[in-house]
C-alpha positions in Angstrom: 136.3 -3.1 -39.3 136.7 0.5 -39.0 138.9 3.4 -39.8 140.7 3.1 -36.4 140.5 -1.2 -36.5 142.5 -0.7 -39.7 145.1 1.6 -38.1 145.6 -0.6 -35.4 145.8 -3.8 -37.0 149.0 -3.0 -38.4 150.7 0.0 -36.4 152.5 -1.7 -33.1 149.0 -3.2 -31.5 149.2 -6.3 -29.4 149.4 -8.7 -32.8 152.4 -6.9 -33.7 152.0 -6.0 -36.7 154.9 -4.5 -39.4 155.6 -4.1 -42.7 158.4 -5.8 -44.5 160.3 -5.8 -47.7 160.7 -9.3 -50.5 163.2 -10.3 -52.2 163.4 -8.9 -56.3 163.2 -10.9 -59.2 162.7 -11.6 -62.5 159.9 -14.4 -63.5 159.1 -14.9 -67.3 159.7 -11.4 -68.9 158.1 -9.8 -66.3 160.3 -8.0 -63.4 159.5 -8.2 -59.9 160.3 -4.9 -57.7 162.5 -5.1 -55.3 160.2 -3.6 -52.0 161.7 -1.6 -49.4 161.3 -1.8 -45.8 159.5 1.8 -45.0 159.2 3.8 -41.9 156.1 3.4 -39.6 153.7 5.5 -41.5 151.8 8.7 -39.9 148.3 7.6 -39.0 146.2 7.4 -42.4 143.4 10.1 -43.6 141.7 7.3 -45.8 141.2 4.0 -46.5 141.8 3.9 -50.0 144.3 5.5 -51.8 147.1 5.5 -54.9 150.4 5.0 -53.4 151.0 1.8 -55.4 149.2 2.1 -58.0 151.6 2.3 -60.9 154.1 0.1 -59.1 153.0 -2.8 -61.8 155.9 -4.9 -62.2 155.5 -5.9 -58.1 152.0 -6.9 -59.5 151.6 -8.3 -63.1 153.7 -10.6 -64.8 152.8 -11.1 -68.5 154.3 -14.7 -69.8 155.3 -14.8 -73.4 152.1 -17.5 -74.4 150.1 -14.5 -73.2 148.9 -15.6 -69.6 149.0 -13.3 -67.1 149.8 -13.6 -63.7 148.4 -11.0 -61.2 149.7 -11.1 -57.5 146.8 -10.1 -55.5 147.0 -8.3 -52.3 143.9 -9.7 -50.5 143.1 -13.3 -49.5 140.7 -15.4 -51.4 137.9 -17.4 -48.9 135.2 -18.1 -51.1 134.6 -14.4 -51.5 135.5 -13.8 -55.0 137.9 -11.3 -54.7 140.5 -12.7 -57.4 137.8 -12.4 -59.9 137.0 -8.8 -58.8 140.5 -7.8 -58.9 141.4 -9.4 -61.8 138.4 -8.2 -63.9 139.4 -4.6 -63.2 142.7 -4.8 -63.5 141.8 -6.8 -67.2 139.1 -3.8 -67.9 141.9 -1.4 -68.0 144.8 -3.4 -69.1 142.4 -4.4 -72.2 142.9 -8.3 -71.7 140.8 -11.5 -71.6 139.7 -12.5 -67.9 140.0 -16.0 -69.0 144.1 -15.4 -69.2 144.4 -14.2 -65.7 146.2 -16.6 -62.7 145.5 -15.2 -59.5 148.0 -15.4 -55.9 148.0 -13.7 -52.8 150.8 -11.3 -52.4 153.7 -12.1 -50.5 154.4 -9.7 -47.4 155.5 -6.3 -48.3 155.3 -2.7 -48.5 154.2 -2.5 -52.4 151.0 -4.3 -51.0 149.7 -2.3 -48.5 146.9 -0.8 -50.8 144.7 0.5 -48.1 144.7 3.7 -45.6 146.6 5.6 -48.7 148.9 3.2 -49.4 149.9 1.5 -45.5 148.1 -1.0 -44.5 147.0 -4.3 -45.9 144.2 -6.4 -44.3 141.8 -9.2 -46.1 138.2 -7.8 -43.7 135.7 -5.1 -43.3 134.5 -5.4 -46.6 137.3 -3.1 -47.5 138.7 -5.1 -50.6 136.7 -3.8 -53.7 135.9 -0.6 -52.3 138.7 0.9 -51.2 140.7 -0.3 -53.9 138.8 0.3 -57.5 140.8 2.8 -58.0 143.9 1.4 -57.3 143.1 -1.4 -59.4 142.1 0.9 -62.2 145.1 2.9 -62.3 147.0 -0.4 -62.2 145.9 -2.0 -64.9 145.5 1.4 -66.9 149.2 1.8 -66.6 150.0 -1.4 -67.8 148.6 -1.0 -70.7 150.6 2.3 -71.4 153.2 0.2 -71.2 152.6 -2.2 -73.7 151.5 0.8 -76.0 154.6 2.3 -75.6 156.9 -0.9 -76.1 155.1 -2.0 -79.5 155.5 2.3 -80.7 158.9 1.3 -79.8 159.1 -1.6 -81.5 157.0 -0.7 -84.8 159.0 3.3 -85.2 155.0 5.2 -84.8 153.8 7.3 -82.3 151.9 5.5 -79.4 149.1 7.6 -80.8 148.2 5.6 -83.7 147.9 2.6 -82.1 145.0 1.1 -80.0 144.5 -2.3 -78.3 141.6 -5.2 -77.9 142.0 -8.0 -75.4 145.5 -9.5 -75.3 147.1 -7.2 -78.5 148.3 -3.7 -79.8 147.1 -2.4 -82.8 148.5 -0.6 -85.6 145.0 0.4 -88.0 147.3 1.9 -91.0 149.7 -1.1 -91.6 147.4 -4.3 -89.9 150.3 -5.4 -87.4 149.1 -7.1 -84.6 151.6 -7.9 -81.6 150.3 -10.1 -78.7 151.2 -8.5 -75.5 153.6 -12.1 -74.8 155.6 -10.7 -77.4 156.0 -7.3 -75.4 156.3 -7.5 -71.7 160.0 -8.0 -71.5 160.5 -5.1 -73.0 157.2 -3.0 -71.7 158.8 -4.3 -68.4 162.1 -2.0 -69.2 160.6 1.0 -69.4 160.2 3.7 -67.4 156.9 3.4 -65.6 154.1 6.5 -66.9 153.1 8.8 -64.0 150.1 9.4 -66.1 148.4 7.1 -67.8 144.6 7.7 -66.8 141.5 4.8 -66.8 138.9 5.1 -69.4 135.9 6.5 -68.6 133.6 3.8 -70.1 131.6 2.3 -71.3 132.8 -0.7 -69.8 133.4 -4.4 -71.1 133.6 -6.6 -68.1 133.2 -4.0 -64.6 129.6 -4.4 -63.9 129.2 -7.7 -65.7 128.4 -11.3 -64.1 131.6 -12.6 -65.5 132.8 -15.9 -64.3 134.6 -16.7 -61.1 138.6 -17.7 -62.3 138.8 -20.5 -59.5 135.6 -22.7 -60.1 137.3 -25.4 -62.1 140.4 -25.3 -59.7 137.7 -25.9 -57.1 135.4 -28.2 -58.4 137.6 -30.8 -59.8 139.9 -30.6 -56.2 142.8 -28.9 -57.7 142.7 -26.1 -55.4 145.3 -26.1 -52.7 144.4 -24.8 -48.9 146.8 -24.7 -46.2 145.2 -27.8 -44.8 146.7 -29.3 -48.1 150.2 -29.0 -48.0 153.3 -31.6 -48.1 156.7 -31.0 -47.7 159.4 -33.4 -47.9 160.6 -34.4 -44.6 157.9 -33.1 -42.6 156.3 -34.4 -39.3 153.0 -33.6 -38.5 151.3 -32.4 -34.7 148.3 -32.0 -33.2 147.6 -30.6 -30.1 145.5 -30.5 -26.8 145.0 -27.2 -25.4 144.5 -26.5 -21.3 140.9 -27.2 -20.4 140.2 -23.5 -19.4 142.5 -20.7 -21.4 145.4 -19.6 -19.4 146.3 -22.6 -18.1 149.9 -24.2 -18.8 150.9 -27.7 -18.7 153.3 -28.6 -16.2 154.2 -32.6 -17.0 152.9 -35.3 -19.5 152.4 -37.9 -17.1 152.6 -40.7 -19.4 154.8 -39.4 -22.0 157.0 -42.2 -22.3 153.7 -44.6 -22.9 153.0 -41.7 -25.9 156.6 -41.3 -27.4 156.5 -45.7 -27.4 152.5 -45.5 -29.8 153.1 -45.9 -33.5 154.7 -43.6 -35.6 155.2 -40.7 -33.0 158.4 -38.7 -33.5 158.5 -36.9 -30.3 156.2 -35.2 -27.6 156.2 -31.4 -26.8 155.3 -29.1 -23.9 154.1 -25.6 -26.1 152.4 -22.9 -24.1 149.0 -23.8 -23.2 149.1 -26.5 -25.0 150.6 -30.0 -25.3 152.1 -31.4 -29.0 152.8 -34.5 -30.5 154.9 -34.9 -33.8 154.1 -38.6 -36.1 154.6 -39.3 -39.1 150.9 -39.2 -39.6 148.4 -36.4 -38.3 146.0 -39.1 -37.6 149.1 -40.6 -35.2 149.6 -37.4 -34.0 146.0 -37.0 -33.0 145.5 -40.6 -31.3 148.6 -40.3 -29.0 147.6 -36.5 -27.8 144.2 -37.5 -27.6 145.7 -40.3 -25.2 147.7 -37.9 -23.0 147.8 -37.5 -18.9 148.5 -33.7 -18.3 148.7 -31.9 -15.0 147.9 -28.6 -16.0 148.7 -25.8 -14.0 148.6 -21.7 -13.9 152.0 -20.5 -13.5 152.3 -19.1 -16.5 151.7 -15.1 -15.4 148.1 -15.7 -18.2 144.9 -15.1 -16.2 143.3 -18.2 -16.4 139.8 -18.2 -16.6 138.0 -19.1 -13.8 136.4 -22.1 -12.9 133.4 -20.5 -12.2 133.0 -18.5 -15.2 129.2 -19.7 -17.6 128.1 -17.6 -20.4 124.8 -17.8 -18.3 126.4 -15.4 -15.9 128.8 -13.3 -18.3 124.9 -12.3 -19.7 123.8 -11.4 -15.8 127.1 -9.0 -15.4 126.2 -7.1 -18.5 122.1 -7.1 -16.9 123.8 -5.4 -14.2 125.8 -3.3 -16.1 122.9 -1.8 -18.2 121.9 0.8 -16.8 125.7 2.3 -15.5 126.8 5.5 -17.0 128.5 5.3 -20.4 130.8 6.8 -23.4 128.4 7.9 -26.3 129.6 7.2 -29.4 130.0 9.7 -32.2 126.7 9.9 -33.9 124.8 11.4 -30.2 122.5 14.5 -30.8 120.6 16.1 -28.4 119.2 15.1 -25.3 118.1 11.6 -25.3 117.5 11.3 -21.6 115.5 14.8 -20.9 113.7 13.7 -24.0 112.4 10.5 -22.7 111.9 12.1 -19.7 109.1 14.0 -21.7 107.9 11.8 -24.1 104.3 10.6 -24.3 105.7 7.0 -24.2 108.6 5.1 -23.2 109.5 1.7 -24.7 111.8 0.0 -23.4 113.3 -3.5 -23.5 116.9 -5.5 -22.8 117.9 -7.8 -26.4 120.7 -10.4 -26.0 122.9 -13.1 -28.6 125.2 -15.5 -27.4 129.3 -16.3 -27.9 129.1 -17.7 -31.2 131.8 -19.8 -32.8 133.5 -19.2 -36.0 132.6 -23.0 -37.3 134.6 -22.5 -40.5 134.7 -25.8 -43.0 138.2 -25.8 -43.1 140.3 -26.3 -38.9 142.9 -23.8 -38.4 146.7 -25.3 -39.9 150.5 -24.0 -40.6 152.9 -25.4 -42.2 156.5 -24.0 -41.2 160.0 -24.4 -42.8 163.8 -23.6 -41.4 165.6 -23.6 -44.8 169.8 -24.0 -45.0 169.9 -20.2 -46.3 168.5 -19.2 -43.2 165.1 -18.2 -44.2 161.7 -19.1 -42.8 158.6 -20.5 -44.7 155.1 -20.1 -43.4 152.1 -21.6 -45.0 149.1 -20.6 -43.0 145.4 -19.1 -43.4 146.1 -15.7 -43.0 144.1 -12.1 -43.4 147.0 -9.8 -43.1 150.3 -11.5 -44.3 152.4 -8.5 -42.9 150.7 -8.8 -39.5 151.5 -13.0 -39.7 155.1 -12.0 -40.8 155.9 -9.7 -37.9 154.8 -12.8 -35.6 156.8 -15.2 -36.7 159.6 -13.3 -36.9 159.4 -12.9 -33.0 158.4 -17.1 -32.6 161.2 -17.7 -34.6 163.6 -15.3 -33.6 164.4 -15.0 -37.6 164.8 -11.4 -39.4 161.3 -10.4 -41.2 163.2 -9.9 -43.9 164.2 -13.5 -44.3 160.3 -14.9 -43.4 158.2 -15.6 -46.7 154.3 -15.6 -45.8 152.1 -18.0 -48.5 148.4 -17.4 -48.1 147.2 -20.1 -49.3 143.2 -20.4 -50.4 141.2 -20.3 -46.9 138.8 -22.5 -46.6 136.5 -20.3 -45.1 136.7 -16.9 -43.5 134.4 -15.2 -41.8 137.3 -12.8 -39.6 138.6 -16.6 -38.1 142.0 -15.4 -39.4 144.3 -13.9 -37.3 146.1 -14.8 -34.2 144.3 -13.2 -31.5 147.2 -13.7 -29.5 149.6 -16.4 -28.8 147.9 -19.3 -29.3 147.7 -20.3 -33.3 148.8 -23.3 -35.2 151.9 -21.2 -36.7 153.1 -19.9 -33.4 152.9 -23.6 -32.4 155.2 -24.9 -35.7 157.2 -22.2 -35.6 158.7 -23.9 -32.1 158.0 -26.9 -33.0 160.5 -26.6 -35.9 163.0 -25.6 -33.6 162.6 -28.1 -31.5 162.9 -31.2 -34.2 164.8 -28.9 -36.9 162.4 -30.5 -39.5 159.7 -28.9 -41.1 156.4 -29.1 -39.0 152.6 -29.1 -39.8 150.2 -28.0 -37.1 146.6 -28.4 -37.4 143.9 -28.5 -35.1 140.9 -30.7 -34.6 137.6 -29.6 -34.5 137.4 -29.5 -31.1 140.5 -28.0 -30.4 139.4 -25.2 -32.7 135.6 -24.9 -30.9 137.9 -24.6 -27.5 140.6 -21.9 -28.6 138.3 -20.8 -31.2 138.1 -16.2 -31.1 134.0 -16.1 -30.3 131.7 -13.5 -31.3 131.3 -11.7 -28.3 128.1 -12.5 -26.1 126.2 -9.3 -26.1 123.0 -7.3 -24.2 121.6 -3.9 -25.1 119.2 -2.2 -23.0 117.0 0.1 -25.4 114.7 3.0 -25.2 112.5 4.9 -27.0 110.5 7.9 -26.5 107.5 8.6 -28.7 105.3 11.8 -28.7 101.4 12.3 -29.4 101.6 11.8 -33.2 103.9 8.6 -33.0 107.1 9.4 -33.7 110.5 9.1 -32.1 111.5 11.7 -30.3 114.2 10.0 -28.1 116.3 7.1 -28.7 119.2 6.0 -25.7 121.0 2.8 -25.4 123.3 1.2 -23.2 125.8 -1.3 -24.3 127.8 -3.1 -21.6 130.2 -5.1 -22.6 133.7 -5.6 -24.6 134.2 -5.9 -28.7 137.2 -7.2 -30.2 138.7 -3.9 -31.0 138.6 -3.1 -27.5 139.4 -6.7 -26.1 142.9 -6.9 -29.0 143.8 -3.3 -29.4 143.1 -1.7 -25.5 140.9 1.4 -24.5 143.5 3.7 -25.6 143.0 3.7 -29.2 139.2 4.0 -29.1 138.9 8.0 -28.5 138.2 10.4 -26.1 136.1 9.1 -24.3 136.9 6.0 -25.5 133.9 3.6 -27.1 134.5 0.5 -29.1 132.7 0.8 -32.5 133.2 -2.8 -32.8 130.3 -3.1 -30.1 128.0 -0.2 -30.4 128.0 -1.1 -34.9 124.7 -1.5 -35.4 122.8 0.2 -32.2 124.7 3.7 -33.3 125.0 5.3 -36.7 121.4 4.6 -37.8 120.0 6.7 -40.9 116.6 7.2 -39.2 115.7 10.9 -38.5 115.8 10.9 -33.9 116.2 13.8 -32.7 117.7 13.0 -29.9 119.5 10.0 -29.3 122.5 8.5 -27.2 124.0 5.0 -27.4 126.5 4.8 -24.8 129.0 1.8 -24.4 130.3 0.7 -20.8 133.3 -1.2 -21.1 132.5 -4.5 -19.3 136.0 -7.2 -20.4 135.1 -10.8 -21.0 137.2 -13.2 -19.7 137.3 -15.9 -22.7 139.4 -15.1 -26.1 136.8 -13.0 -28.3 137.3 -11.7 -32.7 136.2 -10.6 -35.1 132.5 -12.0 -36.9 131.1 -12.0 -40.1 129.4 -8.4 -39.8 131.0 -7.5 -36.4 128.8 -6.0 -34.0 126.5 -5.5 -36.9 125.4 -9.3 -36.3 124.0 -9.1 -33.6 123.8 -5.0 -32.9 121.0 -4.7 -36.3 118.9 -7.8 -34.3 118.5 -5.3 -31.6 118.1 -2.2 -33.1 115.6 -3.9 -35.6 113.5 -6.0 -33.7 113.1 -3.3 -31.2 112.2 -0.6 -33.8 109.3 -3.0 -34.5 108.3 -3.0 -30.7 108.2 0.6 -31.3 106.5 1.1 -34.3 103.6 -1.6 -32.5 103.6 0.9 -29.2 102.6 3.9 -32.3 99.9 1.6 -33.4 102.0 1.6 -37.1 102.7 -0.4 -39.6 106.5 -1.2 -39.2 107.3 -0.3 -43.1 105.2 2.7 -42.9 106.8 3.6 -39.6 110.4 3.2 -41.4 109.6 5.1 -44.6 107.7 8.0 -42.0 111.9 8.1 -40.1 113.6 7.6 -43.4 111.3 10.6 -45.8 114.9 12.6 -45.9 116.7 9.8 -47.4 115.7 9.1 -51.2 118.5 5.8 -51.0 116.7 4.3 -47.9 113.0 4.8 -49.3 114.4 3.6 -52.9 115.6 0.4 -51.4 112.7 -0.3 -49.6 110.7 -0.1 -53.1 113.2 -2.6 -54.3 112.6 -5.1 -51.6 109.2 -4.7 -51.2 109.1 -5.3 -55.8 111.6 -8.0 -55.2 109.2 -9.8 -52.7 105.7 -9.1 -54.5 104.3 -6.3 -52.0 104.1 -5.9 -48.5 102.2 -8.7 -46.3 102.8 -8.4 -42.8 100.3 -11.2 -42.3 99.4 -13.8 -40.6 97.7 -14.9 -44.1 97.1 -18.1 -45.8 100.0 -19.4 -48.2 99.1 -21.5 -51.4 100.7 -24.5 -49.3 97.5 -24.0 -46.4 100.2 -23.3 -44.1 99.8 -20.0 -41.8 102.8 -17.1 -42.7 103.7 -13.6 -41.7 106.2 -11.7 -42.7 109.2 -9.3 -41.1 111.4 -6.3 -42.4 114.7 -4.8 -41.2 117.5 -2.6 -42.6 121.0 -2.7 -42.1 124.1 0.0 -42.6 126.9 -2.0 -42.8 130.3 -1.1 -44.4 129.3 1.6 -46.4 126.2 -0.6 -48.2 122.4 -0.4 -47.2 121.0 -3.4 -47.0 116.7 -4.2 -46.7 115.7 -7.5 -45.6 112.5 -9.4 -45.9 111.8 -12.7 -44.4 108.7 -15.3 -44.7 108.1 -17.3 -41.7 105.7 -20.0 -40.3 106.0 -22.4 -37.8 106.6 -26.2 -37.8 106.0 -28.5 -34.4 106.8 -25.5 -32.2 109.7 -24.4 -35.0 110.4 -21.4 -36.8 110.6 -22.5 -40.3 112.0 -19.6 -42.7 110.6 -19.9 -46.3 111.8 -17.3 -48.4 114.4 -14.4 -47.2 114.3 -11.6 -49.9 117.3 -9.1 -50.2 118.0 -5.9 -51.6 121.2 -4.6 -51.5 122.5 -0.8 -52.6 126.7 -0.7 -52.8 126.7 2.1 -54.5 128.0 0.8 -57.6 129.3 -2.4 -58.7 132.1 -5.0 -60.0 130.9 -8.2 -60.2 126.7 -8.7 -59.7 127.3 -11.9 -59.8 129.7 -12.8 -57.2 127.8 -9.9 -55.0 124.2 -12.3 -55.3 126.5 -15.5 -54.4 128.4 -13.1 -51.2 124.2 -12.2 -50.1 123.3 -15.2 -50.2 126.1 -16.6 -48.6 126.1 -13.8 -45.8 121.9 -14.6 -45.4 122.9 -18.3 -44.5 125.3 -17.5 -41.9 123.2 -14.7 -40.7 120.2 -17.1 -40.4 122.1 -20.1 -38.8 123.4 -17.8 -36.0 119.8 -16.7 -35.5 118.6 -19.8 -35.5 120.5 -22.5 -33.4 124.2 -21.6 -32.9 125.1 -20.8 -29.4 128.5 -20.9 -27.6 127.8 -21.9 -24.3 130.5 -22.0 -21.4 129.9 -23.8 -17.7 132.6 -24.6 -15.3 135.3 -22.5 -17.6 134.9 -23.8 -20.4 133.1 -24.1 -23.7 130.5 -27.1 -23.7 130.2 -27.5 -27.3 133.5 -29.0 -28.9 132.0 -29.8 -32.4 129.2 -29.7 -34.7 127.6 -32.4 -32.9 126.7 -29.6 -29.7 127.0 -26.9 -32.0 124.0 -26.6 -34.2 124.5 -25.2 -37.8 121.3 -24.3 -40.7 120.8 -27.8 -42.1 121.2 -27.5 -46.1 117.3 -28.5 -45.9 116.7 -26.1 -43.9 118.1 -22.6 -45.7 115.5 -21.3 -47.2 115.4 -19.1 -51.0 117.3 -16.4 -51.2 116.7 -13.7 -53.8 118.9 -10.6 -54.4 117.9 -7.1 -55.9 121.1 -5.1 -56.6 120.6 -1.5 -56.6 123.0 0.9 -58.0 122.1 4.8 -55.8 125.7 5.4 -57.4 126.5 6.4 -53.9 130.5 5.8 -53.0 131.3 2.3 -53.6 130.5 -0.2 -50.5 131.3 -3.9 -49.2 129.1 -6.5 -50.0 130.5 -9.2 -47.9 129.1 -9.1 -44.8 126.1 -6.4 -45.4 123.8 -9.4 -46.1 123.8 -10.9 -42.6 123.0 -8.7 -40.4 119.2 -7.6 -41.5 118.3 -11.9 -41.4 118.3 -12.0 -37.7 115.7 -9.6 -37.1 113.6 -9.9 -40.1 113.0 -13.4 -38.8 112.1 -12.3 -35.4 109.9 -9.4 -36.9 108.6 -11.5 -38.8 107.5 -14.5 -36.1 106.3 -11.3 -34.2 103.3 -10.7 -36.3 102.9 -14.9 -36.5 102.7 -15.4 -32.6 102.3 -12.3 -31.1 105.3 -13.3 -29.1 109.1 -11.3 -29.3 112.5 -12.6 -29.6 114.6 -10.8 -28.0 116.9 -13.3 -27.1 118.9 -15.3 -30.0 118.9 -18.0 -31.0 115.1 -18.9 -32.1 115.8 -22.4 -30.9 115.9 -21.7 -26.7 112.3 -21.2 -27.8 108.8 -23.5 -28.5 106.1 -21.9 -29.9 102.5 -23.1 -30.4 101.0 -22.9 -33.7 99.5 -19.6 -34.5 
């Protein structure tokens, strides 16, 4: 997710993203600022900024008992953002991390902390890397306000005061004032405009501080969107059209459905039928019994009955030599250099549609209130976006809408709306009809049917070698469409337009190749597609890094030595390779015999996603014709860090989803509809199949990068390269499970 996408996400896109204000209020001695509705900002020039960093009362409330309430602009979906943000603020505030309670901030201008204070979205691994300075200034400003309040109370100059966690100290008199006693007075003081963050050393930043949400999650107290309960609430289940785009013409057995136990009503919605009942189980039983006459009269395109993923792949392949628009990192004349190369290597790589398959199915709970306001509880990654969509669906002024963002039971880019089909839209319409609170939950089957899938992708790759075995030319063609082009159109993609979400990971690689060009050929997907963990990198780094091993083989070079030769200009990448080699016990290509008697090999891959650099080594064997991954070694250089324990957990999680997607996951379409409708047809990695993951964090001092997604894209090519070393067979099409291998 890059800056053009960040702008598109909240500046008049088809998702109708905008900003709104929130109501002012006072909570427990801490002031919450009234937030105005800003004018549409000009295009931001940077992804970070300090526009709202000193608006302390909008973010922090210190209660008399010393508890600190922090409103975090970002959603917590297991990535540890509540802890990391609190850790930064606590460092500068000089407070105990354990004193913090963190919730997601409501929609409002003061929480738009990206793009110089004009955007907010939880995604793209933006959260810490682009707001680190913001939260440090926020904490330092809050501390300065508490010191000023203490100076006023004690009648001494502020320069005579210091702090320790939770207290302001006056050494000369031995007075010690707790923050809780000073908070109300501090909130009444002018906010200083010059409070500066500390220069170090740090007490909390850079330490593996314990997560704040562990106890609530492990004891069942944590509340997710699916857990919301309201008085008088009806629960809804939906049945979507078999093929996206069709509409419900008539529910042929509506009377029988209404007579079922607990059923309140039956409704037709855009693209779906819904049943409301006194329990979700009863609503689900009824809607699954519905007999619906589906029509194509909506004005929306209906996915063709002959559409298939196999046919889509062939369509992409047919366009793999078509002229396209070059990515911005093009240099030299790649086609001409290929013609003059000593040897040319060419291959096609492809990867399938993928579901998000997050643990918590989509849900939304909606309540229209007597005072004309609207409350919405739904997992989301952009509260301002959801507020604008809720205003459109409900015909309630956006300033009267409260978006509540609970914990997310899985993330991965799923929690945007991606068009008109979303539980929130459906719940709003249903609640308007019945004038009661409504919760809509999509069953697993409906989620698989209406997911915004990772796009099926293909790349045709060509590399030219000179007589010494160095790459002198690289030319790739990437036909298809990423989520940026799909949802925001090509007009936002530059001149000529290039969808970075379709080419990242093939383009923008760090290797020294004098002539390079990556062309994007726009081939639209008939089905809905969306962002998936690490977006284009998730398949494109597989394409490039597995192909790079092929090129190394053609050059007669070892894959590690080949990469080092083409990265000789970059000490950062060479240091990362050294780190992953040290972590894995040294480079062993293979095949070789392991202590347990199995025959194994190793593969290497690199990736440069979201401002971080990653090197991955995979160790594999074969068992009954299937690939077994025994170990993954991942070295990540995010520049600098806040919490190494969270980074390690994130890399392990990302490696898991990367391996699962490479090994098994595939969303097949036949007859215009997805074949898999639940996990029984959509295989994911089992716990017993998860290998050991060892992580090494390298702090190079480069600008801070993301950590939530970079661990994913290096895993598929590292495994594929290990399989090639073990068996001599190249894997150019995912998932691995499509192929059977003889024992090496």
